[in-house]
N, C-alpha and C positions, 0 to 999 in steps of 0.2 A: 221486679226486685227493688226494694228500697235502696236508695243511693248510699245511705249511711252504712249498709252492709258491705257495699263495694268499697267504701272508704276504709273500713276496718281491714279488708283483705289487702288493700294497698299499703296501709300504714306500716306494716311490718317489713315491706319490701322497699319500694322506691318512692313512697309518698313524701312530699315536702312537709316538714313538721307543722307549718303554719297554715296548711291547706285544710279548710273545713268545708266539706261537701254537704249540700242540702239533702235531707232525707226524703224530699218530696218529688222524686222523679215520676212515680206513677201518677201522682196528682197533676203534675205539669203536663205530662203526655195527654192525659184525659182532657185537660182544659184546652190544650191546643187542638186536639182532634175535634172537640165539640165546636170550637170557634171556626175551624176549617169547614166542617160539615154545613154550617150555616150559610156558606158562600156557594154551595152547590145549586145549580139551576135545576128546574123541575125535570128537564130531559136528561139529567145526569152529568152534564159537563160543567167545567169551571172556566171562567174567563176573568182574569184579573186585569187591572189597568196596566198599560205599558207606556211609560213616560220617557221622553227623550229630553233634549235641551230646549232652549227658547226658539230654536229655528223653526220647528214644525208648527207650533201655534202662530208664530209670526208669519210664516208662509201661508197659513190659512187666511189670515187677514189680508195679506197681499193678493192672494187669489181673488178674494171677494172684490177688492178694489180694481184689480185687473179687469174683472167682468163688469165693473160699474154697479155692483150690487152690495153695498155695505149692509151688514146686519147689526143694527145698533145695539140690541140687547146682548147678543153673543159677544160682540166686540167689547162691550163694557166689562163683561166677565173675563174675557181673555186679557184685557188690560190689567185687571186686578191680579191675575196670575203672573203676568210679565213683571209687574212692579214688585210682587212678592219674591220672585226668583232672581231679581237683580242682585249681583254679588256685592260684597262689602267694598270692593275696589271701584264700583260704579258700572262695571260691565256685566255681561252675561257669560257664564262659563259653559264648558262642554258638559260638566257634571258637578254635582253639589260640592261646594267648597273649593273648587279649582280656580285658577286665575282667569281673568276675562279672556274670552276668545273673540277676536276682532270680527269674524264673520257673523257669529251669533249676536254680537252686540249691534252691528250695523243693521241686521234684519229686525231685531227687537226695537231698536230706536225708530226705524222707519215705520214699523207696524204701529207703535204707540203714537207716532206723529200722524199717521193716517187715521187712527181712532180719534184723535183730537188733542192729545197731550202737546203742549207747546214747548219750544226749545228753552224757554226761560224757567221752566219748572225745575226744582232742585235735582230730581232724579234724572231728568234729561240732560241737564248741564253736566252732571257727573258722568253720564254715559258718553257724552261728546268729548269730554276731557280725556277719557280713557282711550277712545278711538284715535284722537289726535296724538296722544302719547305713543301709540303703536304705529305711527306713521300715516294715519288717515285711512279712509275707506278704500283707497287704492290698493291696500294690502289684503283685502278680503279674498276669499277663495273663488275659484272659477264658477261654482254653482251660484254663489251670491252675486258675482258680477253678471252672470247670465240673467238673473232676476232683475238686477238694476238696469240692464240693457232693455229688458222688456218694458220698464217704466221710463225709458228715455233718460235715465240719470247718468249712465255712462254710454259711450259709443260702442257699437258692436265690435270694434277692433279691440276692445278690452277683453273680449272672450275669445279663446283659441277656437279656430274653425273646426267644426265637426260637420262636414257637408252631408246633406241628406243623401248624396250619391253613394255613401257607404252601403246603402241598401242594395246596390247593384253589383257590389264586389263579389268575385267568385270565392268559394271557400278556401282555395289554396293561397289566396292573397295574404300577405303578412298581417293585415287587419281584416277581421271579419266578425260579425256579430256572434257567431258560435265560439269565438275565441275569448270573449269577455264574459264576465259573471252575469248571472240572471238579473241581479238588481241593476247593473249598469245597462244591460240590454233594454230592459223595460223603461228605464229613465231616459236613456239617450234617444231612442227611436222617435217618440213624439217631440222631444226637444229639438231634434234636427229639422223637423218640419217648421217649428217656431223660428229657428235660426234662419231657415231659408226664406220664410215669408216676412220675418221681422215686424211683427205687429207691435203696436204701442198700447200700453194699458190705458183703459178709459180714465182711471185715476180721477174720479169726479171732483175731488177737492183740490186737485192740482198740486199735490205735495211733492217736494223735493228734499234732498239732504245735502245741498252744497256745503253746508257748514261742517260736514264730516270729512271734507277733502282739504289737504294742505295746498294742493295745486288743483285748479279746475279740471275735471275729468277730460274735457276736450283737449287740454294741453298735454296730457300724459301720452308719451310715445312708447314707453317700455313698461309693460305690465309684469308683475312678479310671477315667478314660476314656483311650483310646489317643492317642498323640502325632500321628497322621496326620489327625485330624479337622479339617475345614475348615468354616468358617461360611458360610452360615447352616444348612448341612445338619446340623452337629453338634447345634445347639440344637433343630432340628426333630425329628431322630430321638431325641434325648435326651428330649424331651417325650413323644414317642410311647411310648418305653420306660417312662416313668413311669406312663403311663396303663395300659399292658399289665400292669405289675407289680401294679396294683390290681384289674384286671378279669379277668385270665386265668382265675382260679378259677371265674368265672361263665360261661365259654364253654359253649355247649350240648353236652351229652354226645354227641348224635347226630353232629354235625359233627366233633367230636374223634375219635370212633371211625372215621368215614369217612376222616379225614385220616391217622390211624395206619395204616389198611388200605392207603391209597395209598402211604405211605412204605415199608411192608413190601414192597409190590409193586415199587416202585422198586428196592429193594435186591436182591430176588430176581432180577429181570431182569438185573441187572448183577453178580451174585455172582462170576462170573469164575473158577469152579473154585477150585483151590488157589492161584491168584494173587490172589484176594481182590477185594473191592469197590474199584474204582479202582486196585488194585494198589499202594496206599499205606497205611502203617501206621495213621494216625489213623482213616481210614474203616473199615479192617478191624477194628480194636479196638472201635470203636463198634458195628459190626455184631455182634461176639461178645457184647458187653454187652446189646445190644438183644434178641438171640435169648434170652439168659439171662433178661432181665427179663420177656419174654413167656412164660416158662415152657416153652420148647421143650426137649424131652429132649436130653441130651448126645449120644445116638446117632442123632439125626435127621440125615439126609444133609446138609442145609444147614448144620447146626451143626458137623458133622464137617469139612466143607470150610472153613468160616469159621475154625475153630480151626487147621486145618492151614496155612492161609495165613499165620497169625501165626508159627507155628513155622518156616516156610520162610525167614523173615527173620533167624533167629538165626545169628550167627557164634560158634561155640564152639571155643575153643582149649584147650591143655593147662591153662593157669592162669587164663584169664579169658574172658569172653563179653560180647557186646553184641548189640543188636537193630538191624538196618538200617531206615531209613525206607521203602525200597523196593529193588527189584533193577534193575540197569541193563544187562542182557545185549545188547539190540539196539544201544544207544548204544556200549557197549564194543566190540562186534564190528565195527560199521561204522567206527568211528574207527581201530581196529586195522587193518582192511582198507586204509584210506587210508595209514596209516603204512607198511605192508608193500608196497603198490603203489609208493610213493615209494622204498622201500629196494631192492626186488627187481624192480620193473617189472611189466608186465602178466602175466608168466609166473609170478608168485608163487603157489606152491601154498597158502601160508597164506591169502593174500587170496582165492584161488578157493574154498577151503573155507569161509571166512567168508561169502562171498556166496551160496554154495550153501545154507548154513544160514539165511541171512536171507530168501531168496526166498520160501519158503512161509509166512513170518511176516507177509506182507502181508495186510491186512484187506480182503477183497474182497466179503464177503457180509453185513456188519453195518453198518447206518446208525446210527451212534452219536449221542450228544447233540448233536454238531456240526450234525446235520441239522435241528435246530430252527431254525437261522438259514439253512441252505442245503439245503432239502428236495429240490431237483432235482439235486443233485450226487451222482454215484456214489462209493461208498467206494473207497479205493485207497491208504491210508496205512499206515505202520508205527507200532506203539506202542514205548514206551521199555522195557517189561518183557517177560517171556516171553510173557504173554498179557494183553491189555487192549483187547478188540475195540471196546468202546464209546468208547475214548479214545485213538485214534492221535494222533500229534503231528506238526506240520509240520517241526520241526527234525530229528527222526530220519528222517523220510521223505526230506527233501532230501539228507541225508548218505548214506543208503543208495543213493538213485538215482545220486548222483555217483560212488559207488564202483562200482556196476554198470556205469554208462556208461563209466567209465575203464577197467575191466577188459575190457570187450567191444569198445570202439571200434577199437583198433588191430588186433584179431584178426578183425574182421568177424563177431563172435559175435552171433547174433540171438536167443538164448534169453531175453534179458531185455527184448525189445522191448515185449511186452504189459505186463509189470510196470512198466516205465518210463512207458509211455503212460498207464496207469491212475493211477499216482502223480502224474504231471504234471497230469492232469485234476483230480484231487482238490486238489492244491496251488493251482492257479489258481482253483478253485471256492471255496476258503476265504480268498481275499484279502479284506481289509476295505475299507470305503468309502474310507479315507484312503490306500490304496495299500500299506499295510503288512500284515504277518502277525503274529498272535499265535501262541501255542504250540499251542493245542487248538481254538480256536473263532474264528469271524469276528465282528467288531464287538462284542466283549465289553468294551465301553468305557464303561459307565454309571458314571462316576467318582463320582457322588453316593452310590453304594451303599457306598463305602469309609467313609462317615461313620456307618454303622449301628453302634451301640454293640457289637454282637456281633463286629464286624470290626475290633477294635482293633489287629490286626496290619497293617492297611492293604493286604492282599493278597487281597481278595475277587474281584478281576477278573483277566482275562487279555487285556489290550489289546495291540495291535501293538507290537513292540519292534524296535530296530535290528538286534540280533543274529539273531533269527529271520528277519526280513525279508531280511537279507543272505544268509542261507543259501538262502532260496527264490530270490532273484535269481541267486545263483551257480549254482544247479541249472538254472534256465531258460537262463542264458547258456551253460553247459557243454553243454546239449542243442542249442545252435545258434540259439537265438532272439535276435532283435535288438530293441533298445529303440525300436521304432517308436511313433509317436504313438498314445496310447490303449491300447497293449498292456499286459498284466499286468506284464511286465518293466519297461516304461517307468514305469508308475505306482509300482512298487516302487523303482526307481532314484530317482525324484523324492522319494519318502518319505525315502530315506536321505540324500540331499543336503540336504533341508530340515531334517533332525534332527541334522546335525553340530553338535557343541558349539562354543562360541566359541573354545575353545583348540585345536580341530582334532580332538578325539577323538570317539568315539561311546560312548554308554551301553551297558553290558552287563547284561542282565537275568538271564541264567542262568549267567554266569561272572563272577568277581570281577576287575574290573568294566570300567573304561574300556579297559584293555589288551585284554580279551576282546572287547569291542564293536568296538574299532578294528581288531583283527585280522580279525574277521568281515567288516566292511564293506570294508576294503581288498581282501580277496579278491574280493568282489562287484564292486567298481569295476573291478578289473583284468579280471575275467571278461567284463564287458560291453564292454570296450574303451576305458575311460577311460584316457588316456595318463598316464604317470607324472609329466609336468610340469603336469598339471591342478592348479589351485589347491587343490581339496579334497584331492587326494593329497598335495600338498606340505605343507599344514597338518598333516595327520595324521602324516606322516613327521617333521616338525619336533617335534611333540608327543612321539612315541615316543622320539626321540633325546634330548629334554630330560628325560624321566623315567627314563632308563636310570641304574641305580645305578653307583657307582664301581667295583664289582667286575665290571662287564660284564653283569650280569643285570638282570632286571626283577622288581619286586614291588609288590603293591598289597594293602591290607587293607580291612576293612569300613568304615573311616572315609570311604571314597569314596561310600558310600551315605547319608551323613548328610543329614538334611533341610536343613541349613544349609551344605551343601557349598560351599566357597569356592575349591577348586582342589586339584590333586593333592598328596598327601603321601607321600613315599617310605616304603616298607616293605621288609623283608628280601627279597632275591631268592629266587625259587622257580624250579624247573626248568620247570614247566608254564607259568607266566606268561612266563618268558623265551622259551620255544618259541613262544607266541602272538605275542609282539612280533616275533620273528625271521620267522615266517611272514608276518606283516603287512608288515614292511619288504621282504621279498623279493617279495611280490606287488606292491609299489609300485615295483619296479625298483631296489632298493637292495642287491642281492646283493654288490656290491663295496664297500659302505660300511664305514667303520671301526666303526660301531655294530654291524653284523651280525658282523663279524670278532670283536669283543670279546664279543658274545653267544655265538657258537659256542665261543669259548675258555672262557667261563664254564661251559658245559655239559660240555666236555671235562674241565675241572679238577674238576668236582663229580660226575662219574660214579662210582658205587660199584663195589666189587669184584664185586658180583652183576650188573653190567651196567645197573643202574637208578639212579635218583636218589632220595635220601632227601627226603621232603617231608611233614612233620607239619602244616604250615600249610594251612588250608582255602582252596581257590581257586575253589570253585563256590558257587552261590547257590540256595537254595530260595525264600526270601522275603527281600528286602532289609530289613536292620535287625532281622530276626526269626529267621531260620533259614538256616544255611549248611551246605555239604556238602564232604566230602573224598572225591573219587573216587580210590581207590587205583590205578586204571589211568592217571590223567593223567600222573604222572611216569614212566610206563613207555613210553607210545606217543607222546606229544607231543614230547619231546626227540629221540627217534629220528627222527620225521617231519621236524623242523626240520633236523637234521644231514644227513639224506639229501637233503633238498631243496637245501641249500647245496652239497653235493658235486655234485649233478646240474646245478645252474645254473652252477657253475664249469666244468663240462665242456661246457656248451652254447655255441652260437654267439650266441644272442640274449639270454641271461640273463633270459628271460621265463618266467613261470609260465603254463602253457598249460591249466590245469584250474581248476575252480571254487573249490577250497579247498586 
């Protein structure tokens, strides 16, 4: 339906008099769909770049120098990337346009110095000035100090003790691997071996960064704690760390060797081929360093696989290169399938090819770490990456199932029945006690563990969140389940309603932030049959309308994750966040509202000549306040999805969204 016809229908009702909407909606949708189609791989899947901050490419360089194997050509290109992403203030931020982050800046400075940049070069001087203005490298986070300890730059007492003997603790103990998140588990286990053996990087060029310290590291006696620590846990764990610092060297050698052996066995069981331990860079890099420290030959099959998993993360272009934190093919493919189902309908060949690729990726034969809490549940989920059988996640699983169900439902296709049934069984089995769902585990909510000094990033856990819970509720509702008393969907719905913020929004853990969470939950509320006039719906709609920018788009930045958050602060509009807001509003029955019309107009005005939307701003979240992500696919499929839905609703009689997301 041409958008000018929509504008006419709105003009007599609620349209602002100076709002002129483009008539080219159909053309814009077709252009975006063609551009998206060109990115599909021959086997049907999509895999877009996933970019983090400067820490991951910097850590890649540090890993190479730890091993004593500098790669001059790749390093030259990474140096170009690091210099380009340096912030205007001289440091490196956690996300585009943000202030300098001291940990990212220290790592980037060290990486550039290892590559060959000298301290007297202008960009290095600016970086050093920013670090010193923030109190010096002593103030970087624990994971950065751990890296510096491996290079002999700081003493090991700069790093809180995480003894490898944790591998021997019983499950009832207050700290146990099963009580922390999958990403922490995979990162910490090989790291504890490194901390026990305390290797020193080969560092063939003998590079140090003393100039980044106000006081020489050897003279520092008190190292900073994380901002997330709450009392009395902070004092308790801080005291325990002080004791461990003094006594660790006296731990019995027998138990230490037994613990190291158990840590190695943990890694080997989950090595995950060329996709690596946990399929995330920090765990994979720690694995490579652990194997090296243990003296394993470089041609040993395990070492070859571990090293290959690192190289698989590189994005190498003509002039620059960077290392991704992980790969996102299942997520990219499933979301693209939804966008194309909305654009082309259930007959979409692109969507069909996506789903055909996704189907065999379902994990049906491995009981991963999630089974520690739910041993009687059968596996049935999808992972985020190409392979990660021990760590499927609820979010990907729900999104894949909804795409399968949507593609099959109107055609009576039964090929996916077993896949959907197994996935539903697994999702319901992973519901937490409070009715919500976390991303990878059930009941991963021992919040006192975030006070461990080693966890200064405040993200040691994977508790239930509104966005993941909403996706699971949406999936169950789309499969036809009703929120009857005591049912999984009822408990999930109650969790969502209970966790609505006072301003009407919902917190978004994996997308930035309240716009993402509110979109997710509005889809779920609509899917279960909550009417658009329900108070929870109206409060959410009012909030989305209130935070819309004057240009018609929506934007939100990392300030919304502040520990002292006091309300929404506007940020520049982005295509992906605008699309989330539009999809949320349309799920809430607002397809004919001025806010939606203005949002669609924003997307039309900002579509590029390539069919996509430029978006340098990071709109996804790794860890709030610590680590953010830029999905290069988000401004490709989310705006298309939103525009196609708007067109479809304008052509419908009910103006109702009839699917889970």
